[in-house]
Backbone bond lengths (Angstrom), bond angles and torsions (degrees), N, CA, C in turn:
res aa  C-N    CA-C-N  psi(-1)  N-CA   C-N-CA  omega(-1)  CA-C   N-CA-C  phi
1 M - - - 1.447 - - 1.526 109.36 -
2 V 1.310 115.25 136.83 1.459 120.34 -179.94 1.520 109.22 -79.35
3 R 1.310 115.58 132.87 1.458 120.43 178.88 1.522 109.24 -80.80
4 T 1.325 117.53 131.04 1.464 121.16 178.22 1.511 109.64 -86.52
5 W 1.310 115.11 150.97 1.460 119.48 177.83 1.512 110.71 -82.47
6 R 1.321 116.84 -51.53 1.461 120.40 178.29 1.523 109.67 -167.84
7 S 1.324 115.50 160.34 1.460 122.53 177.42 1.518 108.73 -129.06
8 G 1.323 115.04 156.96 1.456 118.86 177.30 1.510 110.65 -166.38
9 P 1.315 115.17 164.15 1.459 118.82 179.40 1.524 110.95 -66.70
10 G 1.307 115.32 144.22 1.459 120.74 179.51 1.513 112.35 -116.25
11 G 1.335 117.12 10.02 1.456 120.14 179.38 1.515 111.59 86.90
12 T 1.330 115.49 -148.14 1.455 121.02 179.43 1.520 109.72 -120.64
13 F 1.314 115.65 162.66 1.463 121.99 -177.40 1.521 108.23 -146.58
14 N 1.327 116.76 136.67 1.461 122.00 174.68 1.512 109.47 -105.04
15 C 1.327 116.60 133.27 1.460 120.57 175.08 1.527 107.69 -60.33
16 P 1.334 117.91 128.95 1.460 120.01 -179.45 1.528 113.44 -69.67
17 H 1.321 117.72 -13.86 1.465 121.24 -177.00 1.523 112.48 -94.03
18 C 1.334 117.64 -43.60 1.471 119.78 -175.23 1.524 113.66 -122.97
19 G 1.331 118.17 -10.00 1.457 120.90 177.76 1.510 115.62 85.62
20 A 1.339 118.52 6.72 1.466 120.76 178.20 1.527 109.69 -58.70
21 L 1.312 116.47 141.52 1.457 122.13 -176.35 1.525 110.25 -99.06
22 Y 1.329 116.08 130.52 1.461 123.04 -178.77 1.519 110.30 -125.10
23 A 1.337 115.76 146.78 1.461 122.23 167.13 1.523 106.18 -90.36
24 V 1.323 116.52 136.86 1.462 120.94 -176.21 1.524 109.81 -115.13
25 T 1.318 115.72 135.41 1.465 122.64 171.75 1.520 106.99 -120.07
26 I 1.312 116.52 131.52 1.466 122.22 179.43 1.523 108.39 -101.63
27 T 1.325 116.41 127.14 1.463 122.30 175.84 1.516 108.09 -117.58
28 R 1.304 116.26 131.48 1.478 121.15 178.95 1.526 109.24 -98.64
29 F 1.322 115.20 130.60 1.459 122.21 178.59 1.525 109.62 -113.88
30 P 1.322 118.00 158.11 1.470 120.31 178.98 1.532 112.72 -73.66
31 T 1.322 118.08 -15.78 1.468 120.97 177.74 1.527 109.50 -126.06
32 R 1.326 115.00 158.37 1.465 121.25 179.62 1.523 111.48 -66.17
33 D 1.322 114.05 149.15 1.456 121.57 173.94 1.522 107.23 -129.63
34 K 1.324 116.57 131.55 1.462 121.13 177.02 1.517 107.12 -116.77
35 D 1.339 115.68 118.43 1.452 119.90 -175.74 1.520 108.79 -162.34
36 D 1.316 115.75 -176.19 1.454 120.96 174.85 1.517 109.11 -143.19
37 A 1.333 115.17 167.57 1.472 121.76 178.00 1.516 107.63 -120.97
38 V 1.320 115.44 134.94 1.464 122.14 -179.63 1.525 108.34 -107.38
39 C 1.313 116.31 134.44 1.467 122.13 -179.86 1.526 110.40 -64.39
40 D 1.326 116.15 135.97 1.462 121.58 178.03 1.524 112.18 -70.56
41 C 1.321 117.62 -22.28 1.470 121.91 -176.37 1.527 113.17 -91.16
42 C 1.331 116.71 -52.43 1.472 119.91 -174.54 1.528 113.12 -104.76
43 H 1.312 118.00 -7.49 1.465 124.31 176.67 1.531 113.35 62.69
44 E 1.331 116.49 27.72 1.463 122.53 175.04 1.527 108.13 -100.79
45 V 1.333 116.39 154.03 1.469 120.37 175.49 1.519 107.27 -70.28
46 M 1.335 116.18 121.94 1.460 119.42 -177.29 1.522 113.03 -107.45
47 A 1.327 118.32 -16.53 1.464 121.27 178.60 1.526 109.17 -156.82
48 E 1.333 115.03 146.39 1.470 122.20 175.43 1.512 108.19 -133.58
49 W 1.322 116.74 151.46 1.453 120.34 178.00 1.512 110.61 -150.73
50 N 1.319 114.84 157.84 1.457 125.13 174.00 1.520 105.33 -147.99
51 D 1.331 115.79 79.06 1.454 120.70 -167.83 1.524 109.84 -158.51
52 T 1.324 115.97 173.05 1.465 120.47 173.18 1.526 110.60 -86.27
53 A 1.332 117.06 -17.25 1.467 122.03 175.24 1.525 107.54 -92.06
54 V 1.328 116.11 111.35 1.462 121.80 -173.63 1.528 109.44 -112.46
55 P 1.328 117.11 121.09 1.462 119.12 178.62 1.524 111.86 -82.69
56 S 1.324 116.05 149.72 1.464 120.95 168.39 1.525 106.01 -126.45
57 F 1.320 115.99 143.42 1.454 122.37 -172.08 1.518 110.68 -117.92
58 K 1.342 116.52 134.59 1.461 122.09 175.61 1.529 107.26 -124.55
59 L 1.327 115.77 121.77 1.455 121.53 -177.36 1.530 111.00 -64.07
60 I 1.332 115.57 126.72 1.467 121.79 177.53 1.527 109.50 -102.66
61 E 1.335 116.10 -48.34 1.462 120.30 -175.91 1.525 109.80 -144.84
62 A 1.329 115.60 123.75 1.461 120.97 177.13 1.522 109.03 -84.87
63 R 1.296 115.57 142.72 1.468 121.29 176.48 1.511 108.66 -112.39
64 R 1.309 116.07 154.95 1.461 120.12 176.22 1.517 107.87 -71.10
65 R 1.302 115.59 128.16 1.457 120.67 -178.96 1.524 109.68 -77.71
66 R 1.311 115.69 129.32 1.454 120.38 175.91 1.509 109.41 -79.80
67 M 1.283 115.18 140.02 1.454 120.29 176.49 1.525 108.58 -74.05
68 R 1.313 116.36 154.74 1.462 120.40 -177.17 1.522 112.44 -56.71
69 H 1.337 117.57 -41.13 1.464 118.86 -178.57 1.530 111.11 -66.97
70 E 1.333 118.65 -29.35 1.458 121.27 176.22 1.518 110.59 -69.16
71 R 1.334 117.37 -40.23 1.469 120.19 178.49 1.512 110.42 -64.13
72 R 1.339 116.99 -41.54 1.461 120.10 179.36 1.519 110.61 -61.95
73 R 1.328 116.49 -43.73 1.461 120.91 -178.79 1.526 109.94 -62.40
74 I 1.324 117.55 -42.19 1.459 121.33 179.36 1.524 109.81 -65.38
75 R 1.331 118.08 -42.20 1.462 120.86 178.45 1.519 110.70 -61.77
76 R 1.325 116.07 -43.69 1.472 119.48 179.95 1.526 110.31 -61.49
77 R 1.320 116.71 -45.80 1.459 119.63 179.39 1.522 110.74 -61.59
78 G 1.317 116.17 -43.17 1.461 120.42 179.62 1.512 112.10 -62.58
79 S 1.343 116.93 -40.70 1.460 119.29 -179.02 1.525 110.40 -71.27
80 L 1.335 117.51 -31.88 1.459 119.89 177.66 1.533 110.89 -71.33
81 L 1.313 116.51 -37.19 1.450 119.97 -179.24 1.527 112.18 -72.12
82 S 1.339 117.41 -29.02 1.455 119.58 -176.87 1.525 112.81 -81.30
83 R 1.339 117.05 -12.03 1.467 118.88 -179.05 1.483 112.75 -83.31
């Protein structure tokens, strides 16, 4: 088993795809770790790392995932309103 150096709170994180809210804990290891974290709600990769500081995510609040066509419609409306 690899000995950890230290752990600490990393704040909160929102999935960039669906907005699910996670509590983050950062653990420091003596060697690099390359991995990613997949959202429990939308199953998309929400974070990647290649570092000795490794985040772990605990779901706090799930958000309703928007369908792709809904995101496009919102983007179109937003771009029309900003012009």
